[in-house]
N, C-alpha and C positions, 0 to 999 in steps of 0.2 A: 384581653383574652377571655374566652368564655369559660364559665365554671366547668371543671372536669377536663378541660383540655390539657392541663398540666399533667394529669394522670395518663392521658393518651400519649404524651411525649415521653414520660418516664417509663412506661411499661416496656417498650422495645429496648430501652437502655438497660433496664433491670434484667430482662431476659438475656441480653448479650453478656452482661457481667456474670450472670449465673452460669452460662454456658462456658465462659472462659475460666471460671474459678476452678482450681484443682480440687478434685474429689478424691478423697482418700480411699473410697471403695472401688474406684475405677481401675481397670487393669493397667492403664498407662502410668499410673502413679505407683505401681508396684516397684519393689526394690530391684536393683540391678541384678541380673542373673535369673530373673523370674522367667525369662523366655526359654531357658534350658529345660524346664519341666514339660514343654510341648515337643521335645525331640522325640522322633519315632512315632509321632501322631500325624494328624492331617495338616495340610497347609492352611486350611480355613481356621482351624483351632489356633494355630500359631499366630496368624495375622489378625486375629481379633484384637490383639494388643498391638497398637500402632508403633511401639518401639521395638518390635521384633522383626527379624529377617529370616525368611525360610530358604533353605538351600535344598532344592529338590533332588540333587544328585546323591546326597548322603542322608536325606530326610532329617536334617538337623535344624533346629530352631535356635537362633542366637540373637543377642542384643544387636541392634543396628549400630554400626560404627559411625557415630555422629561426627567424628572428627574428619571423616572423608565424605566426599560427595557420593562416590560409588564404593561399594564394598571391595576391599582388596582381594586379589585373586588367591591370596593365601587362605582366606576364609572360605570363599566360594567363587566359582567361575560365574561370570556375568550371565551366561546363558542359563544357569541353574538358579540364580538368585531371584527371589520374589519378595516384594515389599508392597504393602497396601492391598493388592489383589493377587490372587493366585494365577491368573491367566496371562499376566504380562511379566516377562522377564526383563532384566536390565538391558540386555543386548538389543532386544526389539525396541525397548523404550528409547535407547540412545539413537538407534537408526531412525525411528519415527520422528523423534524430536529434531534430529538433524535435517531430515527432509522437510518437515514443516517449517523449521526456521529458514532453510534455504529458499523455500517457495515464498515465504513472507518477505525476505530480503529482496528477491527478484521482483516481486510485486511492488514493493516500495520504490525500488530503483526505476521501474517502468512508470509508475505514477509520477515520480519527481521529473523524469525526462519529459513526459507528456505535458505536465503543468508548465515547466520551463519553456517548452517549445510553443505552447499555446500563448503564454505571455509575450514571447518574442514575436509571434506572428500577429498579435493584436496591435502592437505598437509599431508603426512603420519607422524604420530606422533612417538615419541621415542619407544613406546610399539610395534607398528607395525614393526618398523625397527629391534627391538630386536628379535621379534618373527621370522622375516624373516631370520635373521642371525642364530638363533638357528635351524631352519628347514634346512638351508644349511649345518650347521655343522653335524647334524644328518644324512643327506643324504651322506655326505662324509665319515663319520664313518661307515655307513652301507655298502657302496661300498668297503671300506677297509676290513671289516669283511667278505664280500662275496668273495673277491679275496683271502683272507687268507684261508677261508674254502675250496675254490676250489683247492688251491694248496695242502692243507693237504689231501683232498680226492684223488687228483691225485697221491700223494706219496703212499697212502695206496693201490690204484689200481695197481701201478707199482710193489709194494712189493708182491702182491698176483697174479700178472699176469692178472689182469682184465683191464688194461689200454687200452683204445681204441686208436690205433695208426692212424695216418693220412692215411697210405697206408696199407690196410689189406693184401696185397700180400708180404709184406716185410718179413714175417716169412718164406716163402717158397724159398726165394732167397738164403739163406745161406745153 
């Protein structure tokens, strides 16, 4: 290792640890119930603290109920609840995430289908090989039958004097 490279490796790690360390002066580390002081103020002020939930219908700022994934309707309707940013309510978030998840699932299914189909088409299966062998055998038999029929027809032509010779003047030479 080059001198000073240890410092380059440790610097991002130290910054990450400092960012993750709890800060007693931050609003997120405030005691429970600290969100109530932002009631009847603005949504932006309430949501500066990430542990707060804003209910726009009654302009109430409350602690986010972390035991539930979504806030219960007894606290606030999903269409009025805001968390993180003021312009997205939970109802729109649920619909959007459902649509995005559905699109991702459909895309994955289509990709899996296409990949499986492509693998299947690349490798000829036993039925395709059998059909190819049968076609080749039929072609060979047909060629044999054609050659046999041609020789039989040539014999009949010779017998009756209808055989076309290579040199048409050969009859006159004798």
